[in-house]
C-alpha positions as CSV (number, residue, x, y, z in Angstrom):
1,X,-29.2,-5.1,7.0
2,X,-25.9,-7.0,7.0
3,X,-23.9,-3.9,7.8
4,X,-21.9,-4.1,4.6
5,X,-20.2,-1.0,3.3
6,X,-20.1,-2.2,-0.3
7,X,-21.4,-4.9,-2.6
8,X,-19.6,-7.0,-5.2
9,X,-21.7,-8.3,-8.1
10,X,-20.5,-10.4,-11.0
11,X,-20.4,-13.6,-13.0
12,X,-18.0,-16.4,-13.8
13,X,-18.3,-18.1,-17.2
14,X,-16.3,-21.2,-18.1
15,X,-15.8,-22.2,-21.7
16,X,-13.6,-25.3,-22.2
17,X,-10.4,-24.7,-20.3
18,X,-10.9,-20.9,-20.1
19,X,-12.7,-18.8,-17.5
20,X,-13.9,-15.2,-17.6
21,X,-14.8,-13.3,-14.4
22,X,-16.8,-10.0,-14.6
23,X,-17.1,-8.0,-11.4
24,X,-18.7,-4.7,-10.4
25,X,-18.0,-3.2,-7.0
26,X,-20.5,-0.7,-5.6
27,X,-20.9,1.4,-2.4
28,X,-24.1,0.8,-0.6
29,X,-25.3,4.2,-1.9
30,X,-25.1,2.8,-5.4
31,X,-22.0,4.6,-6.6
32,X,-19.5,2.4,-8.5
33,X,-16.2,1.8,-6.9
34,X,-14.7,-0.4,-9.7
35,X,-15.5,-2.7,-12.6
36,X,-13.2,-5.3,-14.0
37,X,-13.1,-8.3,-16.3
38,X,-10.3,-11.0,-16.1
39,X,-9.7,-14.0,-18.4
40,X,-7.6,-17.0,-17.5
41,X,-7.3,-20.7,-17.4
42,X,-10.0,-22.6,-15.4
43,X,-7.3,-24.7,-13.7
44,X,-5.7,-21.5,-12.4
45,X,-9.0,-20.1,-11.0
46,X,-7.4,-18.9,-7.7
47,X,-4.8,-16.9,-9.6
48,X,-7.5,-15.4,-11.8
49,X,-9.4,-14.4,-8.7
50,X,-6.3,-12.8,-7.2
51,X,-5.7,-10.8,-10.4
52,X,-9.3,-9.6,-10.4
53,X,-9.1,-8.6,-6.7
54,X,-5.9,-6.6,-7.3
55,X,-7.4,-4.8,-10.2
56,X,-10.6,-4.0,-8.4
57,X,-8.6,-2.6,-5.4
58,X,-6.3,-0.5,-7.7
59,X,-9.3,0.9,-9.6
60,X,-11.1,1.7,-6.3
61,X,-8.0,3.5,-5.0
62,X,-7.6,5.5,-8.2
63,X,-11.1,6.7,-7.8
64,X,-10.3,7.9,-4.2
65,X,-12.7,5.4,-2.8
66,X,-12.7,3.9,-0.2
67,X,-9.2,4.7,1.0
68,X,-8.1,8.0,-0.5
69,X,-4.8,8.3,1.4
70,X,-3.3,5.2,0.0
71,X,-1.0,5.5,-3.0
72,X,-1.8,2.6,-5.3
73,X,1.2,3.0,-7.4
74,X,3.5,2.4,-4.4
75,X,1.9,-0.9,-3.7
76,X,4.3,-3.0,-5.8
77,X,3.5,-6.4,-4.5
78,X,1.3,-8.9,-6.3
79,X,0.4,-10.7,-3.1
80,X,-3.2,-10.2,-1.8
81,X,-2.1,-11.3,1.7
82,X,0.8,-8.8,1.7
83,X,-1.6,-6.0,0.6
84,X,-4.0,-7.0,3.3
85,X,-1.2,-6.8,5.9
86,X,0.0,-3.5,4.5
87,X,-3.4,-1.9,4.6
88,X,-3.9,-3.1,8.2
89,X,-0.6,-1.5,9.0
90,X,-1.6,1.7,7.2
91,X,-4.8,1.9,9.3
92,X,-2.8,1.4,12.5
93,X,-0.2,4.0,11.4
94,X,-2.9,6.6,10.7
95,X,-4.4,6.1,14.1
96,X,-1.0,6.2,16.0
97,X,-1.1,2.5,17.0
98,X,2.6,2.1,16.3
99,X,3.2,-1.4,17.8
100,X,0.3,-2.8,15.8
101,X,1.5,-1.0,12.7
102,X,5.0,-2.5,13.0
103,X,3.5,-5.9,13.5
104,X,1.3,-5.6,10.3
105,X,4.1,-4.1,8.2
106,X,6.4,-6.9,9.3
107,X,3.7,-9.4,8.3
108,X,3.6,-7.7,4.8
109,X,7.3,-7.9,4.3
110,X,7.5,-11.5,5.6
111,X,5.0,-12.4,2.9
112,X,6.7,-10.3,0.2
113,X,10.4,-9.6,1.1
114,X,10.6,-7.0,-1.8
115,X,7.7,-4.8,-0.6
116,X,9.6,-1.4,-0.3
117,X,6.6,0.7,0.9
118,X,5.9,-1.8,3.7
119,X,9.5,-1.6,4.8
120,X,9.4,2.2,4.7
121,X,6.3,2.5,6.8
122,X,7.5,-0.2,9.2
123,X,10.6,2.0,9.7
124,X,8.6,5.1,10.2
125,X,6.2,3.4,12.7
126,X,9.2,2.1,14.6
127,X,10.6,5.6,14.6
128,X,7.5,6.8,16.5
129,X,8.2,4.1,19.1
130,X,12.0,4.4,19.6
131,X,12.5,8.0,18.4
132,X,13.3,8.9,14.9
133,X,16.8,8.1,13.8
134,X,17.2,5.5,16.5
135,X,15.3,2.6,15.0
136,X,16.2,-0.6,13.2
137,X,18.4,0.5,10.2
138,X,17.9,-2.8,8.4
139,X,14.3,-1.9,7.7
140,X,15.2,1.4,6.1
141,X,18.0,-0.4,4.2
142,X,15.5,-2.9,2.8
143,X,13.2,-0.1,1.8
144,X,16.1,1.6,-0.1
145,X,17.1,-1.7,-1.6
146,X,13.7,-2.1,-3.3
147,X,12.9,1.7,-3.7
148,X,13.7,1.6,-7.5
149,X,10.3,-0.2,-7.9
150,X,8.5,2.7,-6.4
151,X,7.1,5.7,-8.2
152,X,9.1,8.9,-7.9
153,X,6.9,10.4,-5.1
154,X,7.2,7.3,-2.8
155,X,10.8,6.9,-3.7
156,X,11.5,10.5,-2.6
157,X,9.8,9.9,0.8
158,X,11.8,6.7,1.3
159,X,15.1,8.5,0.4
160,X,14.4,11.4,2.7
161,X,13.6,9.0,5.6
162,X,16.9,7.1,4.9
163,X,18.8,10.4,5.1
164,X,17.0,11.2,8.3
165,X,17.7,7.7,9.8
166,X,21.4,8.2,9.0
167,X,21.4,11.7,10.6
168,X,22.3,13.4,7.3
169,X,21.6,17.1,6.9
170,X,20.3,16.2,3.4
171,X,17.1,14.9,5.1
172,X,15.9,18.5,5.8
173,X,16.5,19.7,2.2
174,X,14.9,16.5,0.8
175,X,11.8,16.8,3.0
176,X,11.4,20.6,2.3
177,X,11.5,19.9,-1.4
178,X,9.1,17.0,-1.0
179,X,6.4,19.0,0.9
180,X,6.9,21.8,-1.6
181,X,6.0,19.4,-4.4
182,X,3.3,17.5,-2.4
183,X,1.8,20.1,0.1
184,X,-1.2,17.7,0.7
185,X,1.0,14.9,2.1
186,X,0.5,14.8,5.9
187,X,3.2,12.1,6.4
188,X,5.7,14.3,4.5
189,X,4.9,17.3,6.9
190,X,5.2,15.0,9.9
191,X,8.6,13.9,8.8
192,X,9.7,17.4,8.0
193,X,8.7,18.4,11.5
């Protein structure tokens, strides 16, 4: 009746100076999205809640629900606010709302200045606005600066986009190799095109 897409159930138990939070996240149809338990200090409750939230999101993404196109391993930030901004940007990016995507990705990197994937998608969204290869090089440079934190797949995409941004022929070879390894990656195909 409330129009919710999912439900979070759980408990919080405090014993002395410790706290334990159990949470179960379900789709409205009853299928489980994620389940987590986190222990911590009672005087650090907000940190414990943030840890729980991150774990729930990562488990839901690993199960391909509710956002199957997001690579959880590429989200290297520990900031819930940066993740929220990134996800907002990803939604705008997927729907071709480039200005809004740039704004959201900028918000994510303002919150966490080491968030490589947010920089990369910021640069790609900007490329759709200004023309690929003509955008702000600083954004791509920041993505490359922190790319070592990314898993190999995301790092390859960032590297290929960096080659492209610098008008290097290697971008074509890198993207062809990327889509050969990841033929289901729509963004990779768009960049290759």
